[in-house]
Backbone bond lengths (Angstrom), bond angles and torsions (degrees), N, CA, C in turn:
res aa  C-N    CA-C-N  psi(-1)  N-CA   C-N-CA  omega(-1)  CA-C   N-CA-C  phi
1 M - - - 1.481 - - 1.570 105.24 -
2 G 1.356 110.67 125.08 1.449 117.45 -177.58 1.477 113.26 -85.66
3 A 1.304 115.54 177.72 1.467 120.29 177.84 1.528 112.77 -67.53
4 V 1.317 115.06 -34.56 1.449 119.48 -179.65 1.519 109.43 -68.17
5 E 1.327 118.46 -38.30 1.428 119.95 -179.30 1.510 110.59 -73.64
6 S 1.315 119.04 -33.44 1.466 118.84 173.87 1.539 111.29 -67.25
7 F 1.282 116.32 -41.37 1.492 118.09 175.30 1.494 112.68 -60.34
8 L 1.355 117.02 -43.01 1.483 119.27 -179.27 1.554 110.11 -66.94
9 N 1.344 119.54 -36.91 1.438 122.43 176.49 1.521 111.30 -63.81
10 V 1.313 118.71 -43.21 1.435 123.51 176.45 1.518 112.07 -64.30
11 L 1.280 116.19 -42.31 1.469 122.00 175.68 1.568 112.31 -62.86
12 L 1.316 117.68 -40.11 1.410 122.54 179.31 1.519 110.29 -68.88
13 I 1.305 118.23 -39.13 1.483 119.56 176.61 1.489 110.78 -69.69
14 F 1.314 119.13 -37.03 1.503 119.85 174.81 1.461 111.91 -61.67
15 L 1.330 117.69 -41.96 1.502 122.26 -175.39 1.513 109.57 -68.20
16 I 1.364 115.62 -36.01 1.471 119.72 -178.31 1.561 108.39 -70.54
17 V 1.342 116.10 -44.92 1.452 120.13 -177.07 1.548 108.31 -68.61
18 S 1.363 118.34 -39.05 1.442 121.19 178.84 1.567 109.62 -64.56
19 S 1.320 119.96 -40.60 1.403 124.62 -179.31 1.503 109.99 -64.32
20 I 1.344 119.33 -40.14 1.476 125.26 179.48 1.507 107.72 -66.12
21 F 1.330 117.32 -46.31 1.486 120.78 179.64 1.516 107.51 -63.85
22 N 1.266 123.76 -44.29 1.469 124.23 179.71 1.516 111.77 -61.12
23 Y 1.365 116.39 -40.33 1.427 121.38 179.54 1.516 112.49 -58.49
24 F 1.368 114.12 -48.36 1.487 120.38 178.84 1.496 112.81 -67.19
25 A 1.325 115.90 -37.45 1.487 118.15 177.01 1.491 111.94 -66.96
26 F 1.342 117.11 -39.60 1.465 121.24 176.09 1.526 113.05 -63.30
27 A 1.336 114.17 -42.02 1.466 119.84 179.40 1.523 109.49 -64.86
28 R 1.297 118.43 -41.73 1.467 122.52 -179.47 1.556 107.86 -64.61
29 A 1.328 118.91 -44.12 1.447 123.80 -179.66 1.553 111.10 -63.21
30 R 1.387 113.40 -40.59 1.464 115.39 178.93 1.521 111.63 -66.11
31 K 1.321 115.84 -37.29 1.432 119.18 179.56 1.565 112.81 -68.25
32 A 1.334 114.89 -37.49 1.472 120.30 175.19 1.485 110.60 -64.48
33 A 1.346 117.26 -42.42 1.468 119.62 179.76 1.523 112.30 -64.50
34 Q 1.342 116.93 -37.05 1.445 122.17 179.58 1.534 108.89 -65.69
35 K 1.341 115.71 -43.97 1.479 120.90 178.89 1.559 110.15 -61.26
36 A 1.320 115.78 -45.97 1.461 120.08 177.97 1.536 112.28 -59.53
37 K 1.314 113.39 -39.75 1.513 118.49 177.95 1.517 110.89 -64.74
38 E 1.334 118.26 -41.32 1.453 121.44 -179.40 1.583 108.53 -69.26
39 E 1.312 116.80 -39.66 1.478 118.05 178.07 1.510 112.24 -63.04
40 K 1.383 114.94 -40.96 1.430 119.24 179.36 1.522 110.23 -63.73
41 A 1.348 119.45 -40.45 1.439 125.67 177.63 1.554 110.52 -59.26
42 E 1.308 115.26 -38.08 1.475 120.32 -178.38 1.483 108.92 -73.48
43 L 1.339 120.72 -33.07 1.452 122.63 -177.90 1.495 113.28 -81.40
44 K 1.297 117.28 -14.33 1.492 119.51 -177.50 1.533 107.44 -73.48
45 I 1.356 113.21 111.01 1.458 119.41 -178.44 1.558 104.88 -120.71
46 E 1.277 113.56 130.96 1.445 118.81 177.98 1.485 109.59 -94.75
47 V 1.299 115.54 124.10 1.488 118.74 179.63 1.542 106.79 -117.45
48 K 1.283 113.04 127.63 1.467 120.70 176.84 1.503 108.30 -113.42
49 E 1.325 115.45 117.97 1.413 121.09 -179.93 1.475 110.01 -110.04
50 E 1.307 116.40 124.36 1.436 119.83 176.76 1.500 108.70 -90.21
51 I 1.341 114.36 130.87 1.468 121.39 -177.19 1.543 108.02 -100.93
52 E 1.246 116.48 119.08 1.517 118.81 -179.74 1.566 107.52 -73.83
53 M 1.306 113.56 126.08 1.445 121.07 178.90 1.473 111.67 -101.86
54 V 1.359 117.89 141.98 1.459 121.39 174.81 1.491 109.29 -128.10
55 T 1.298 115.30 163.78 1.484 123.21 -179.61 1.512 109.33 -108.18
56 D 1.321 116.67 133.78 1.421 124.39 176.13 1.510 107.66 -63.44
57 D 1.378 118.45 126.82 1.449 122.11 -178.16 1.521 110.84 -74.28
58 F 1.306 120.85 -14.98 1.423 121.33 178.12 1.514 117.67 -95.01
59 C 1.398 112.70 -58.11 1.449 120.81 -176.24 1.571 112.45 -95.43
60 G 1.294 117.15 -18.51 1.472 118.29 175.05 1.510 115.40 87.66
61 C 1.298 117.43 6.52 1.505 121.68 178.69 1.545 107.70 -77.76
62 T 1.332 115.81 153.07 1.421 124.33 -179.59 1.523 109.93 -102.75
63 L 1.325 117.10 136.51 1.447 120.58 178.88 1.527 109.72 -154.39
64 P 1.359 115.64 161.08 1.451 120.18 178.56 1.560 110.53 -60.24
65 R 1.325 114.13 140.43 1.485 118.88 179.17 1.542 112.33 -56.05
66 S 1.340 114.63 -36.80 1.450 118.36 -176.36 1.520 113.84 -68.10
67 E 1.340 117.43 -18.04 1.452 121.91 177.59 1.537 116.63 -100.16
68 A 1.383 116.04 -1.39 1.387 122.21 -172.49 1.573 112.88 -86.39
69 Y 1.290 117.64 147.58 1.439 123.68 169.41 1.532 106.48 -82.29
70 I 1.349 118.72 130.38 1.410 123.24 -176.52 1.515 111.25 -111.63
71 L 1.383 114.48 135.09 1.451 118.67 175.45 1.522 104.94 -127.47
72 A 1.371 113.75 125.74 1.438 119.33 175.36 1.512 109.63 -97.29
73 K 1.297 115.52 117.66 1.497 119.15 -176.50 1.569 106.71 -148.43
74 D 1.340 114.38 133.64 1.436 120.55 179.42 1.506 112.51 55.78
75 N 1.354 115.87 46.57 1.436 121.82 -178.92 1.550 115.48 54.97
76 Q 1.304 115.95 26.85 1.466 121.80 178.97 1.596 106.67 -132.99
77 K 1.292 111.67 151.79 1.454 118.49 172.84 1.490 109.68 -102.14
78 H 1.296 115.26 131.97 1.478 122.92 178.96 1.546 105.93 -116.28
79 Y 1.347 116.24 135.91 1.434 121.85 -177.59 1.509 109.39 -111.55
80 F 1.347 113.54 146.28 1.518 119.92 -178.77 1.478 110.03 -141.31
81 C 1.358 114.71 147.23 1.391 120.12 -178.88 1.553 114.22 -81.59
82 S 1.340 114.62 -19.33 1.473 121.40 179.06 1.493 111.55 -148.37
83 W 1.271 114.64 165.73 1.481 119.01 178.70 1.501 109.77 -69.74
84 D 1.328 118.32 -30.57 1.444 124.15 178.58 1.578 108.56 -62.84
85 C 1.367 117.15 -49.16 1.444 118.99 179.91 1.522 109.92 -62.34
86 R 1.288 119.08 -34.11 1.466 121.66 177.24 1.521 111.73 -65.51
87 E 1.341 116.83 -46.22 1.436 119.99 178.78 1.542 111.38 -65.65
88 K 1.318 118.99 -38.95 1.497 122.56 178.29 1.504 108.51 -63.54
89 F 1.360 117.70 -40.33 1.475 120.13 179.84 1.510 110.73 -62.90
90 I 1.333 117.28 -45.54 1.452 123.68 178.29 1.515 111.91 -59.95
91 A 1.384 116.04 -41.98 1.451 121.97 -175.65 1.525 107.44 -72.03
92 G 1.337 121.59 -30.39 1.396 124.94 -176.76 1.571 114.04 -80.13
93 N 1.330 115.58 -18.69 1.513 120.66 -178.57 1.481 108.90 -97.64
């Protein structure tokens, strides 16, 4: 058995061991990716938030209630898109 044959045998053994190692590493990585995908699917929560809309009592525009200026007058709530609309409503009444 010559030096070349010994080298080729060592190289062949190295390639076989390396291939086996890569196969198991790939299988482990694929399993981890599948687990992460399943966990991500479990965490995906769909939240639907309904936004209450109101109409400005002066100019008539529609806006989210959380952004409106509110005036309580005569046991009623009046909603406005801006401070100016609120002031004009007060001046007009």
